[in-house]
Phi, psi and omega in degrees: 000323179294319179297318178298320180295320179297316179300315181294324178295329185269354182305317181299335182269349183279152174304145185301324182292339182272342194296320180297315179297317181293323177298318178296321178296319178297319179297318180298317180296320179296317179297317180297321180294319179295318179297316180297320179295318180296319181293332182273352181285125179302147184298322180294332176290322177299314179297319180299318179293322178296320179297328180282349184238359182226179181285008176292345175293125182278320187224123179256132179245133177244135171252185188278310186222173183296331179281344177279328189303313181297331179290310180296320180299318179298315183289321177295322178297320179293330177286350183091008179261069183295323180297316178297318180299321184280334181259001180304138180224175180233151184271352180072039170097164179303315182303320179293317180298321182284331183275346181288114182263006176233082185304336179303337180300332181282347176288326174053042178081010182255168179288316182219161179220153175228132181247125179249115181242156183289159180277355182302318176247359184261349181233150173282122184296331179285338179210091184301344179288338183261143176284150177284171177298322179297316181294319179296319179298314180292322179299318178296322182293328182271352189301326183268015181231156179283056183230124177261147177248126177243129181245123177293147173284331179284157179303322178201174181297331182295335181292351179260358183293137178282157182301316185298324181291318180294313183292327178298314182287321179288336181073030180201157174273141179254155179301149181300335183296343181276352185232145355292158182289132177295145180271347189256016182215150179296148186299321182292324177289322180297321183266030176296143178278151176292136182228150178286171183296325182286331175291320177295322178295319178297320178299319181292314183292320183260009177054044177264147174284141177302149180292144182224153176285341192247145174227130184301337179294347178281348188303321182297321179288320180295325181305327181293344182252002181263133180235170178298330178297323183294332183254007181304136178088356179264166177293333177298316178298320179298316180297314181297319179292324176296321179293321177297317179299321179294317179297318178298319181295321179293323180291331182277000000 
């Protein structure tokens, strides 16, 4: 590939009568390099790539949003479900999931699919044990398809983050009053900074959001510090283990 690139770089300096021949030589070198690379690729890597591009994927998992994906991918990889981690995708929020009138789209060429959505719109805040009307509606829509719906009890995936992971990424210690993280409120609202009355008044008058320690864009970095041990005993751990069991059953 390097030799082909050098030839192409030198084409402007070559005699015009030579350029067609040199272009053909560069093309031959590129083809030879691709063939050599393909021949050197381990067979299991070829199979892994095929699984990511064909219906050989047995189980497709969807999470809610792009900031959730690195967290789930990290945890599935730790569970030993590398295929799920690599093919994991997101539905782009509750509104998209509810507006999709062709549920087969979530199978994405796979045998079965599982959708994990946040509890912010999936649970009744007055009774987290009960599904919301939106969740019940979506559950009915998926009932006739090989697609399972899992609803977190927490407001979002961030509500399961351990203290050490958050403080490591923020680079600071947070007050004890912020932990454990409440399950019934968004993470950015939960980590609001204390403000004086005039700051709160300014926020109201100028329609500013209160200052917060947290930004959802931090989730990808925080995910690197979250382990299965950190979520042990939660409904999130139960959901992940159920998905692993389902994947094992499909493979057998």
